[in-house]
C-alpha positions as CSV (number, residue, x, y, z in Angstrom):
1,M,9.2,-37.3,-20.8
2,T,10.2,-40.9,-20.3
3,M,13.0,-42.0,-18.0
4,E,15.1,-42.8,-21.1
5,G,14.4,-39.4,-22.5
6,L,15.2,-37.8,-19.2
7,F,18.7,-39.2,-19.1
8,N,19.9,-38.4,-22.6
9,D,21.6,-35.1,-23.3
10,N,18.5,-33.4,-24.8
11,G,16.4,-34.5,-21.8
12,I,18.8,-33.2,-19.3
13,G,19.3,-30.0,-21.2
14,E,15.5,-29.5,-21.3
15,L,15.3,-30.2,-17.6
16,E,18.1,-27.7,-16.9
17,Q,16.3,-25.0,-19.0
18,K,13.1,-25.6,-17.1
19,V,14.8,-25.4,-13.7
20,E,16.6,-22.2,-14.8
21,S,13.3,-20.8,-15.9
22,L,11.7,-21.7,-12.6
23,I,14.5,-20.1,-10.7
24,Q,14.3,-16.9,-12.7
25,T,10.5,-16.8,-12.3
26,F,11.0,-17.3,-8.5
27,K,13.6,-14.5,-8.3
28,E,11.3,-12.1,-10.2
29,M,8.3,-13.0,-8.0
30,K,10.5,-12.5,-4.9
31,D,11.6,-9.1,-6.2
32,E,8.0,-8.1,-7.0
33,K,6.9,-9.2,-3.5
34,E,9.6,-7.0,-2.0
35,R,8.5,-4.0,-4.1
36,L,4.9,-4.6,-3.2
37,R,5.7,-4.9,0.5
38,T,7.6,-1.6,0.4
39,R,4.7,0.0,-1.4
40,V,2.2,-1.3,1.1
41,E,4.4,0.1,4.0
42,T,4.5,3.5,2.2
43,L,0.8,3.5,1.7
44,E,0.1,2.5,5.3
45,T,2.3,5.3,6.5
46,E,0.6,7.8,4.3
47,N,-2.8,6.6,5.4
48,R,-1.8,6.9,9.1
49,E,-0.5,10.5,8.4
50,L,-3.7,11.4,6.6
51,G,-5.8,10.0,9.4
52,E,-3.9,12.2,11.9
53,K,-4.3,15.2,9.7
54,M,-8.0,14.6,9.4
55,K,-8.3,14.4,13.2
56,G,-6.5,17.7,13.4
57,L,-8.7,19.3,10.8
58,Q,-11.8,18.0,12.7
59,G,-10.5,19.7,15.8
60,E,-9.9,22.9,14.0
61,K,-13.4,22.7,12.4
62,E,-15.0,22.3,15.9
63,V,-13.1,25.4,17.2
64,I,-14.2,27.4,14.2
65,M,-17.8,26.3,14.6
66,D,-17.7,27.2,18.3
67,K,-16.4,30.7,17.4
68,V,-19.1,31.2,14.7
69,K,-21.7,30.1,17.2
70,N,-20.5,32.6,19.8
71,I,-20.4,35.4,17.2
72,L,-24.0,34.5,16.1
73,E,-25.2,34.6,19.7
74,K,-23.6,38.0,20.2
75,V,-25.3,39.3,17.0
76,E,-28.6,37.9,18.3
77,R,-28.2,39.7,21.6
78,I,-27.4,43.0,19.8
79,Q,-30.6,42.7,17.7
80,V,-32.9,42.0,20.6
């Protein structure tokens, strides 16, 4: 677009449309960024909660394994 074309009504109208389009695209990207940020926060929270749950399950597993080991030792003693 030349300088003459820029300053006639059509050129200004085109420029206004392009600016409006850019503004709309920017707003959509900003909204999408916020949605994604919220989703990431949710996923991080879920991940943290699952990690804590896994630690708890690991502890329970160890307790159960110790109890099974003790039972097996008692059974071995009975058989001897």
